[in-house]
C-alpha positions in Angstrom: -0.1 0.0 -0.2 1.4 3.3 -1.1 1.3 5.9 2.4 0.2 8.9 1.3 -2.3 12.0 2.2 -5.5 10.5 0.3 -8.9 11.7 1.7 -9.8 8.4 1.2 -8.3 7.2 4.1 -10.0 10.1 6.6 -11.7 8.2 9.1 -14.7 10.9 10.5 -13.1 14.0 8.3 -9.4 12.8 10.1 -6.6 10.1 8.9 -4.2 8.0 11.0 -1.9 5.2 9.8 0.3 3.0 11.7 2.6 0.5 10.2 5.5 -1.5 12.0 6.2 -3.5 15.1 8.7 -4.4 17.7 8.8 -0.6 18.7 9.8 0.6 15.2 7.0 2.2 14.1 5.8 4.4 11.3 2.6 6.8 11.9 0.9 8.9 9.4 -1.8 11.7 10.6 -3.8 14.1 9.0 -5.9 15.8 12.2 -8.0 18.7 12.9 -9.1 18.3 16.6 -7.1 15.7 18.4 -6.0 15.5 22.1 -4.0 12.6 23.3 -2.1 11.5 26.5 1.6 10.3 25.4 3.5 7.9 27.3 6.6 5.8 24.9 8.9 3.4 25.9 11.1 4.0 22.7 12.8 7.3 20.9 9.8 9.1 19.8 10.2 11.8 16.6 7.4 14.1 15.8 7.7 15.8 12.6 4.8 18.5 11.7 4.5 18.1 7.8 2.1 21.2 7.9 0.5 23.2 10.7 0.6 23.2 14.0 1.0 20.5 16.8 1.3 21.5 20.7 3.1 19.2 23.1 3.3 19.2 26.5 6.6 17.4 28.0 7.6 17.0 31.8 5.5 20.1 32.1 7.5 22.1 29.2 5.5 23.0 26.3 6.3 23.0 22.6 4.7 24.3 19.7 5.7 22.8 16.8 5.3 24.3 13.3 5.4 22.9 9.7 9.2 21.9 8.7 10.4 21.2 12.3 10.5 18.6 14.7 10.2 17.3 18.3 12.4 14.6 19.6 12.0 13.0 22.9 13.4 9.3 24.7 11.2 7.0 26.3 11.7 8.5 29.8 9.4 11.2 28.6 5.2 11.9 29.3 3.3 14.2 28.3 0.6 15.3 25.7 -0.6 16.6 22.0 -3.1 18.8 21.4 -4.5 19.7 17.7 -6.8 22.2 17.0 -7.0 23.6 13.2 -9.6 24.6 10.8 -7.3 22.8 8.1 -5.7 19.5 8.8 -2.4 19.3 10.3 -0.5 16.8 8.7 2.5 14.8 10.7 4.7 11.5 10.9 5.7 10.4 14.0 8.2 7.9 14.1 9.3 5.3 16.8 12.7 4.0 17.0 13.5 1.4 19.3 16.0 1.3 22.9 17.6 -1.8 21.4 18.6 -0.2 17.6 19.4 3.1 19.2 21.8 1.4 21.6 23.2 -0.8 18.8 24.1 2.2 16.8 25.7 3.9 19.8 28.0 1.1 20.4 29.1 1.0 16.7 29.5 4.7 16.7 31.5 5.1 19.6 33.6 1.7 19.9 33.0 -0.3 16.0 35.5 -2.8 17.5 33.4 -3.5 20.2 29.8 -4.2 21.6 30.1 -2.2 24.7 29.3 2.0 23.8 30.7 4.7 26.2 29.0 4.8 29.6 28.7 8.5 29.7 27.1 9.1 26.5 24.5 5.8 26.9 23.8 7.6 29.9 22.7 10.4 28.1 20.7 8.5 25.6 18.8 6.4 28.3 18.2 8.5 31.4 16.7 11.7 32.3 19.8 13.5 30.9 18.4 13.4 27.5 17.7 16.2 26.1 14.6 16.5 24.8 14.1 19.2 22.2 12.5 21.1 19.1 14.7 21.4 15.9 14.1 22.6 12.7 14.6 20.1 9.8 17.1 21.8 7.4 19.6 22.2 10.3 20.7 18.7 11.1 21.0 15.0 9.4 17.8 13.6 11.4 15.4 16.3 10.1 16.8 16.2 6.6 16.2 12.8 6.6 12.7 13.2 8.0 12.2 16.2 4.8 13.2 13.2 2.4 10.6 11.0 3.7 7.8 13.5 4.1 8.5 14.7 0.6 8.1 11.2 -0.6 4.9 10.8 1.2 3.5 14.4 -0.8 4.5 12.6 -3.8 2.6 9.2 -3.2 6.1 7.5 -3.4 6.4 6.0 -0.1 5.1 2.8 0.4 4.8 -0.3 3.0 7.8 -2.0 1.4 10.3 1.3 2.3 8.9 0.9 6.3 11.9 -1.9 6.9 14.6 -2.3 9.3 16.8 -0.4 6.9 14.9 2.4 7.2 14.9 2.8 11.0 18.7 2.2 10.8 18.9 4.8 9.1 16.8 7.0 11.3 18.8 5.7 14.4 22.0 6.5 12.3 21.2 10.3 12.0 19.8 10.5 15.1 22.8 9.4 17.3 25.2 11.3 15.0 23.3 14.5 15.8 22.6 13.7 19.4 26.2 12.7 20.2 26.9 16.6 19.2 24.3 17.8 21.4 26.1 15.4 23.9 29.1 17.2 23.5 27.7 20.7 23.7 26.0 19.8 26.7 29.2 18.7 28.3 30.3 22.0 28.3 27.9 24.0 30.3 29.3 23.4 33.9 26.4 23.9 36.8 25.0 22.5 39.6 22.1 21.2 38.3 21.4 18.8 35.6 18.0 20.6 34.9 20.0 24.1 34.3 22.2 22.5 32.0 19.6 21.4 30.0 17.7 24.2 30.1 20.6 26.3 28.7 21.7 24.0 26.3 18.2 24.4 24.6 18.6 28.2 24.6 22.0 28.1 23.3 20.7 25.8 20.6 17.7 27.9 19.8 19.6 30.8 19.1 22.1 28.4 16.8 18.7 27.8 14.7 18.0 31.1 14.5 21.2 32.1 13.4 21.1 29.4 10.5 17.5 30.3 9.5 18.7 34.0 9.2 22.5 34.0 8.6 21.9 36.0 5.2 20.3 39.1 7.1 22.1 41.8 8.8 22.4 40.1 12.7 23.1 41.1 15.9 24.1 39.0 19.2 21.4 41.3 21.1 18.6 40.3 18.4 20.0 36.4 18.8 20.4 36.6 22.0 16.7 37.9 22.7 15.9 34.7 20.8 17.5 32.4 23.1 15.9 34.3 26.2 19.8 35.1 27.3 21.7 38.1 27.7 24.5 38.7 25.2 27.3 38.1 26.9 26.0 35.0 28.7 24.9 33.6 25.3 28.5 34.7 23.3 30.0 32.8 26.0 28.4 29.7 26.2 28.1 29.4 22.4 31.5 29.8 22.1 32.2 27.5 25.3 29.7 24.6 22.8 30.7 25.1 19.2 33.9 26.5 19.6 33.6 29.4 17.8 31.8 33.3 18.0 28.2 34.1 16.6 29.9 36.5 14.7 32.2 33.5 12.9 29.4 30.5 12.9 27.0 33.4 10.8 30.4 34.4 8.3 30.7 30.6 7.9 27.2 29.6 6.8 27.7 32.6 4.6 30.5 31.7 3.1 28.8 27.8 2.5 26.1 29.2 1.1 28.4 31.6 -1.4 30.3 28.2 -2.7 27.3 26.8 -3.3 25.9 29.2 -5.2 29.1 29.9 -7.1 29.0 26.0 -8.1 25.2 26.7 -9.5 27.2 29.2 -11.5 26.0 32.2 -10.0 28.3 35.4 -10.6 30.9 36.4 -7.8 28.3 39.5 -7.1 25.3 37.5 -6.8 26.5 35.0 -5.0 28.4 37.4 -2.6 24.7 39.7 -1.9 22.3 36.2 -2.0 24.6 35.1 0.8 24.6 38.2 2.9 27.9 40.6 2.3 27.4 43.8 1.7 29.7 44.3 -0.9 32.3 42.1 -3.0 35.4 43.1 -1.5 34.4 42.1 2.1 33.4 39.0 0.4 36.7 38.1 -1.5 38.7 38.7 1.5 36.5 36.4 3.5 36.1 33.8 1.1 39.9 33.6 -0.2 40.9 33.8 3.6 38.2 30.3 4.0 38.9 28.5 1.1 42.2 29.7 0.3 41.7 30.5 -3.3 39.8 33.8 -4.6 36.1 33.5 -5.3 36.6 33.7 -9.0 39.4 31.0 -9.3 37.1 28.6 -7.2 34.1 29.3 -9.6 36.2 28.5 -12.2 37.3 25.5 -11.1 33.8 24.3 -10.7 32.9 24.4 -14.3 
């Protein structure tokens, strides 16, 4: 059976399709009015394709918009509320603890079945950072976008929901969250919940930069988005990522410009489209970062 948005699958004006077993489950939904308690015993990925889903996890609220997802592990409890005049389309993918454990072990120590103890503790206790992410900003999100596009194009079938798919999801999840774990460890606080809250705030600021790096951002704007003071955000961001906010934005701009140059944009158009105010500053930064001028870089792509 092809899994898609076919209205003929709807029941009472709504649709829920569930495929899978043994902790690895794919759920597709199109709902207008829905409220349900959640108690999960595995990793749950709540991806919103269209509309808004509202979650409360351990008394913390999340508003998950189109193109973003909420990630939580099995020790979290909460509820989801959907209330909309239009269909809110979503995907919920559950990945078993056993599968995550296997990927963690292999990733951290390919020659042994034993994973790094501290990292494993992060994944399987309340230390895990349940959080909301924009799908375009990480490995798991891009995989979810790919699946969503297949569903929208009526190209996603039951046959594609197999162990291989869940291995891919687990690999993406572990890749992203291992980086989050390392960043979380850089925040030294007495209380675990304070550490987790600060990490969420910095990651929120980072996602704001990822979405808006073309704009003329200030530290004040970014810090306010993260709900922190300017210096506190600056210090923690540098501590967690190894670069300052300015350096991070500049890196995003240069990466974007390089992609545009590969797509046959002129040097001027690539510079302006990537947030640079003039060619001189762009060329100087580009050569310092890549070791060649934008013009020379473009010529090698032809």
